[in-house]
N, C-alpha and C positions, 0 to 999 in steps of 0.2 A: 329421312336423315335428320331433319330439324326436330322432329318429334322425339327421336331417340336421344339426340344431343341434349335437349331440354331435360328430359327425364334423368339422364345419366349425370348431368351437371348438378341438378337439384339434389339427387340422391347422394352423390359423392360429397358435396359440401355439407349436407345436413347429417349424413350418416357418420361423418368424421366427428361430429359434435356429440353424437349419442354415445353413451357408455357401452362398452362391449357387452356388458351384462344385459342391457336393454335389447340388444339385437340377438343375443344368444339363447333366448329361451325364457321369456316371461310367462309363457303358457303354464298354467297349473299352479303358479304361486299365488297365494292369497294376498289380497290387498291389506296393507298394514292398517292397524287401528288408528293410526295417525291421520288417515285420509277419510273423508266422507265421500262415499261412492256417488251419491247424487250430485255433489259439488263437482266432482271430477267429470262426470258426464256433462254437466252444464258448461263447464270450462271447455270441454272438447267441442261441444256445439258452437260455443263462442269462437274458438279458433277456426273452425270450418267456415263460419259466417265471415270472419275477417278475411280469410283467403278468398272466398267468393266475392267479397266487396273490394278486394285488392287494397285493403287497408294496411299498408306497410307500417305506418306509425303505430297503429293499434296492436299489430302483432309484436313489434319490437318492445312495446311497453310490457307485455306479458312475459318476455323472455329472461332467461338467466343471462349473465354477462357473456358466456361462451356462445349461446345461441344467437344473441343480438349481434355479435361479431360475425357469425357465420351467415346470417341472413342479410347479405349485401343486397344492394339494389339489383344487381345482375341476377343473383340467385332468385330473389323474389319475382323478378320479371319472368324468369324461366318457369317458375312454379305457376304463376298466373296464366302464362301462355298454355302450358300443358293442361291445367285444369279447365281452362277456357275451351279447349278442344272437345271437352265432354258435353258442351252445350249448357243449357239452363239448369241450375241446381233444382232438384225436385224434393228430396228428403234424405234423411239418414235412415237407412233400412235396418241396421243392426249395430249394436255397440257392446263390446266385451271389455271388462275392466279387470286388470290383474295387478299384482305388485311385483317388484323386483328390487334387488339390492346390488349395488355396484360392489363387486368383490374387492377392489383395491381401496375404495374409500369408506365402504360401509354405508354409504348414503342410500336411502330408500326412495323409490320412485313409484308413482302410479302410472301404469301404461294402459292406454285405451286403443283398441283396434275398432275402427268405425268404418262401416261400408256406406258410402254416400252415393246415392243414385242421381245421375244427371240425365239430361234429355237423350244423349247419344251413348253414354257409357257409364259404368260404375267405377268409382275409385275406392281403394281401401287406404285409409289413413291410419298410421300408427303414431300416436301422440303421447308424449310422456311429460309428467309434471313432477316437480320437487314437492316436498312437504309444505313449502310456502306458496304452492300453486303457481310456480313459475314454469313457463314452457321450457322444457329441457331437451326435447327431441321432437322432430317432425319428419315423417317419411310418408311417401305416397306411392302407390302403384296402380 
């Protein structure tokens, strides 16, 4: 029950912040030329490192205003507990980068799906960034 509660609370709070377009199908859309794919991948690795290190201040520094507001201490605690159940971080196994555009605002995002292997289980992170490389969305399963 605790495990599900953490996952649901973290997902609910963070999914609310993500634009519908980010959730509805970034697959197959090309990354905008306004993004550097290697920079996006490095930023994704950095976000995963901050999560593994439980560095709340570091995460919030990277965030858009909306994400910063969504990443409350309680939400971050739930994320850290859920990821902690995976055991020791080992490596990022796979990373896919795509682009998407928010239909209502026209804002473009880079979206990365990264499979991170931990000692006990593997998590899939979906992380999105604005053109200014601000963390705009975070989802894990």
